[in-house]
N, C-alpha and C positions, 0 to 999 in steps of 0.2 A: 504494500500500500504506500502510495507516494503523497508527499505534502509539497505544495508550492506556496512559499510564504510571501511572495511578492509578485503581483500581476495587476495590470491596468486594463481590466475588462470593460471599463466604461468608455474606452477609446472608440471613435467613430468606425474604425476598421472592423469592429465586431457587430456593427449595427444590424446587419442582415443575416448573420448566422451564429449568433451567440449560443442559441440552444444546441446547435450541432457541435460547437466548440466544447460545451460542457458535457455533452454526450460522449464525445471522443475521450475527454479526460476521465470520465467515470469508467469507460470501457477498458482503459489500460490500468486502472487501479488507483487513480487520484481520488483521495477521500477528503482532502482539505485544500482549499485555495483561499488565500488572503488577498482581497481586492483592496488596492491602496489608492487613496485620493491625493490629488496634487493642488487643489484649490477649493474654495467654498462650494462652487457649483458642482464640481466633480465629486466632492465628498458627500454632497446631498444625493448625487446619483449612486454613489457606492451604497448608501443606506437603502435606497429603493431596490437596487440590484440584489443585494445579499438576502433579501426576503424571499427571493424566488427559487432558491436551491439550498438544500440541507448541507451541501459541501462548501458553501460560501460563507466566509466571515470578512470583516472589513477593518480597515484603518482609515482615519480621517486626519487631514492636515494640509498644510500649504508648503509646496515644494519651493526650494530656494529660487528657482527661476521666476517664481511669481511674486517675490517679496516686494517689488516696487509698487505693486498695486493693492497691497493689503492695508485695510483700515482696522482701527481698534474694534469696531463692531464685528468685523470678520473673525477676529480671534475669539470674541465672545461666542460666536456661532460655532466655532470649532469645539470650544469647551462643551457646549450644549449637545452638539452632534456626537461627541465622544461618549456621552452617557447612554446612547442608544443601544438597544439589544443587538447582540452579535457584533458590536464594535469592540475589537480586542486590542487596539493600540492606536497611537498617534503617529501618523506618517502619511506621506513621505516627507520628512523634514530634514533640514541640515544646511550645508553650505556647498556652493559650487563656484570655486574661483577659477575654473578652467574655461567655462563658457561665459561667465559673468553676465548673464542675461538681466540680472538685477544688480544694483549697486551693492558693494560689499557691506557698507554700514547698514543697509536695509536688511540684507540677508542675516546679518548677525543679530539685529534687533528682533526680527521675526522668529528666528531660531530660538533665541533665549526665551521668548514668551511662550513658545510651544513646548519647550522643555519644562517650563514651569507648569504648564497645563498638565502634561503627562505626570509630573511629580505629584501635583495636587490630587489627581485622580488615581494615582498608583497604577498607571498603565505603561506598558512597554512602548518604546519608540522604534520606528522603522526609519533608520538613519541613512542619509545620503551625504557622502563627503567625496568631493573630487578636487584635487589640488588644494585641500583645505583641512587635512587631517589634524595637524597640530593645533590649528585654530579651534576646530571642533572639540578636541580633547580639553583645551583650556576652558571653554565655556561649560562643558559637562562637569569639570572639576569645580568651577566657580559655583555652580548650582548644586553640585554634589548629588547628582542623580545618574545612575549607571544601569538602568534597567532597559534593555532593548537589544536590537540586532543591527549590525553594520551591514547594510544591504549591498550586494554586488561589490564585495570588498576589493579595493584597488590600492591599498596602502603598502608600505614596506614592512619588513620583519619587525622593526622597532615599534611601529604603530600597532601592528598585530599583537605583539606581546603586551603592550600597555593596555590596549582595549580588553584583552582577555583577563589581564590581572585586575582590571576594574570590575569585571563581572559580566562583560558584554558577550553576546553570541555573535558569530561571524557567518555571513551567508555568501555563497558563491553561486554564480550564474552559469549560463551556457558558454561563457567566455573560456571556461576551463576545457572545453572540447576542442578549441582551436588556438589555445594560448601557448605561452612559452614555459620553459622550466621554472621561471621565477614564480609564476602563479601556482605551479605544481608544488613547489617548495613551501609556499605559504599554506596551502591546504593541508599538507603533511604536518606542518607545525601547529595546526589548529587542533586542540584536543577534541576528540569525537564528541565529548559531552557538551561542547559549545558550537558544534557545526550545524548549519542549516543550508538548505538548497532552494533555489528559486529559478523562475524563468525570466522575470521582468518583462513578461509579455505586454505588448506585441514586439518588443525590442530583443536584440541579442539572441536570435534563434541559434540553437546549437547545431553542430555537425550531427547528422547529415541533412539538416534542414536550413543550413546557413543561407541567408539571402532571402528567405521566405518570411512571411508574417509569423511571429512566434505565438505559441498558445500553450496552455498548461499541460496538455498531453505530452508535450516535448520534454517535460521535466524528467521523463524516463531516461532520456539520453544523458542528462546531467548526472543522474544517480549512477548510471552505468559507468560513466567516465570517472566519477569520484570513487566508485568501488574499485576501479582499475588502479587509480593513482594510490589509493590508501591500502591496496592489497587486502581487501575485506570482502566477504560475501555480500552481495547486494541485499539479501534478506536481512542480514545483520545491520547493514547500513540503514535500511528502511526502518527497522525497529528503533535504532538509536535516535534517528532524526525525529520520528514520531514522539519519542519521549521528550526530546528537547523542545519541540513545539508546544507540548502540553505543559512543560515547566515554565516556559516564557510567557505564552499567551493565555489569557483567561478564556478558555474555550470549554464549553460544556461537553 
């Protein structure tokens, strides 16, 4: 049984065939998908979507790309949305100093406020850091809240160790199916008790689906590659990740 802890199923690309996407996921053994929001409107869509399937849970939040357009009342909405049934985390939140679609100061301000929301509600965070790992760690230490997962991990070994030492879980995506030895080394250095896997659908489709629209059913290929890298039976990996998901996310 597979878990996909980060997918964007509210994207327009799924508008005409989402039911088929979910059927394909169930058919190959996916029993949990966490649908992640990127702004207020999208987070509201997440809440409506997850009502439609027993395998769907949600996270609500504002992505760093959206930080320039966030108002105080928007953050109040995130707080209220996070209290909804089947919402099991705050995300996708963080910092992105690679693309810088929003000003750094706004990204930092909005990220801090959403970490405070997660802390107040005792919910895990679904974290996005790109070229901003040290800044993210600094903020998390300032607020002293370390419950969550670093989604689609792209940091170095030093960042990995510090995040794990603080208590975070680490998630790897389909990038591990077409990546370099550097990423293989990082997943090997991640304790299996802290490991999670994801598709980040519709992005980052794994080999052998690279270049296509990604979907949760393809998480199978990510599990297979992780099993190969870690030299562990895939059934044992499935069991461990399911345990990790249940420990981190408040899922019934």
